[in-house]
C-alpha positions in Angstrom: 15.8 32.0 -19.3 16.5 30.6 -22.7 14.2 28.0 -24.3 15.0 25.5 -27.1 12.4 24.3 -29.5 12.5 20.8 -30.8 10.5 19.1 -33.7 9.7 15.5 -33.8 8.1 13.4 -36.6 6.2 10.1 -36.0 4.8 7.6 -38.4 3.1 4.2 -37.9 1.3 1.7 -40.0 -0.9 -1.3 -39.0 -2.7 -3.9 -41.2 -6.4 -4.2 -41.1 -7.6 -7.6 -40.0 -10.9 -9.4 -39.0 -11.5 -10.1 -35.4 -10.1 -6.9 -34.0 -11.6 -3.5 -33.0 -10.6 -0.4 -35.0 -9.2 2.0 -32.4 -8.0 5.4 -33.5 -7.2 8.2 -31.1 -8.7 6.1 -28.3 -12.0 5.9 -30.0 -13.5 2.5 -31.2 -15.0 3.2 -34.7 -17.7 1.1 -36.4 -15.9 -1.0 -38.9 -15.8 -4.7 -40.0 -12.0 -4.7 -39.5 -9.6 -3.6 -36.9 -5.9 -3.1 -36.6 -3.4 -5.9 -36.1 -1.0 -5.3 -33.3 0.2 -6.3 -29.8 -1.5 -3.4 -28.0 -4.8 -1.9 -29.3 -2.7 -1.0 -32.4 -3.9 2.7 -32.4 -1.7 4.0 -35.2 -2.7 7.6 -34.6 -1.5 7.5 -30.9 1.6 5.5 -31.8 2.7 8.1 -34.4 2.2 10.9 -31.8 4.1 9.1 -29.2 7.0 8.5 -31.6 7.0 12.3 -32.6 7.3 13.2 -29.0 10.0 10.8 -28.2 11.8 11.8 -31.3 11.8 15.5 -30.4 13.1 14.5 -27.0 15.8 12.4 -28.7 14.6 9.5 -26.5 14.3 6.8 -28.9 10.9 5.3 -30.1 7.9 3.4 -28.7 9.5 0.1 -29.3 12.2 1.0 -26.7 9.6 1.7 -24.0 6.8 -0.7 -24.9 8.2 -3.7 -26.8 5.8 -6.0 -28.6 7.5 -8.9 -26.9 6.4 -7.8 -23.5 3.2 -9.5 -22.5 2.2 -6.6 -20.2 1.5 -4.5 -23.2 -0.8 -7.0 -24.9 -4.1 -5.2 -25.6 -3.2 -2.2 -23.6 -4.9 1.0 -24.5 -2.4 3.2 -26.4 -3.8 6.3 -24.4 -2.3 4.7 -21.3 1.1 4.6 -23.1 0.7 8.1 -24.3 0.1 9.3 -20.7 3.4 7.5 -19.8 5.1 9.4 -22.6 3.7 12.7 -21.3 5.3 11.9 -17.9 8.6 11.3 -19.6 8.2 14.6 -21.4 7.3 16.6 -18.3 10.1 14.9 -16.3 12.5 15.7 -19.0 11.6 19.4 -18.7 9.7 19.5 -22.1 6.4 21.1 -22.8 4.3 20.3 -25.9 3.7 23.4 -27.8 1.8 21.9 -30.7 1.0 18.6 -32.4 -0.5 17.9 -35.8 -1.5 14.5 -37.0 -2.8 12.9 -40.2 -4.5 9.6 -40.6 -4.6 7.9 -44.1 -7.5 5.3 -44.7 -10.3 4.8 -47.1 -13.0 3.9 -44.6 -14.6 4.5 -42.3 -15.0 8.3 -42.3 -13.1 9.8 -39.3 -14.8 13.3 -39.2 -17.7 12.2 -36.9 -15.1 11.1 -34.3 -12.3 13.7 -34.8 -13.2 15.9 -31.9 -13.3 13.0 -29.4 -10.0 11.7 -30.7 -8.4 15.1 -30.2 -9.9 15.3 -26.7 -8.6 11.9 -25.7 -5.0 12.6 -26.9 -5.0 16.0 -25.3 -6.3 14.6 -21.9 -3.6 11.9 -22.0 -0.9 14.4 -22.6 -2.4 17.0 -20.1 -2.5 19.8 -22.7 -5.1 22.1 -24.1 -7.4 20.7 -26.9 -6.2 23.4 -29.3 -2.7 22.0 -29.1 -3.7 18.8 -30.9 -4.5 19.0 -34.6 -6.0 16.1 -36.6 -6.9 15.5 -40.2 -7.8 12.4 -42.2 -7.4 11.8 -45.8 -7.9 9.0 -48.3 -5.3 7.9 -50.7 -7.6 8.0 -53.7 -7.6 4.2 -53.9 -3.8 4.1 -54.1 -1.5 2.0 -51.9 -2.2 -0.3 -49.1 -4.4 2.3 -47.5 -6.4 2.7 -50.7 -6.9 -1.0 -51.1 -8.2 -1.2 -47.6 -5.2 -3.3 -46.4 -4.1 -1.0 -43.6 -4.1 2.4 -42.0 -1.1 4.8 -41.6 -0.6 7.9 -39.4 1.8 10.7 -39.3 2.4 13.2 -36.5 4.7 16.2 -36.1 5.2 17.9 -32.8 6.8 21.0 -31.5 8.3 20.8 -28.0 9.8 23.4 -25.9 12.4 23.0 -23.1 14.6 25.1 -21.0 18.1 25.4 -22.6 20.6 23.0 -20.9 
């Protein structure tokens, strides 16, 4: 049996605003601001979903979860990730590896890193060591450095049986 490897890259950005929770990787972090968005605005999970969909050549999260659909208002992005995992499985794809990066000045992510990885691995139905996660600051530069928003990047490697 021959297998094909596919790489996907995901990127997402959301603005920090008052009156919202800061949810990253399915974990609510203590912070005075949260991320603006239709769902829970979890940029980390959104970037990961787009990376998976990109590797599958299946569009992006806006195609599946439009921000004009009221049923996705406030929804947990981990629920959406589980849906993407089902699409992946149904399409014959297996996640080999994922690596993610968060860019934000505060709060510190390291105390929550393992729980974020566990949440994403569980939603995808993969082993914990298949999900990498790092966080970085931008040294005060750009919108992340000014505390105006958070960005996330994700890259995935999928495997599927050759068609």
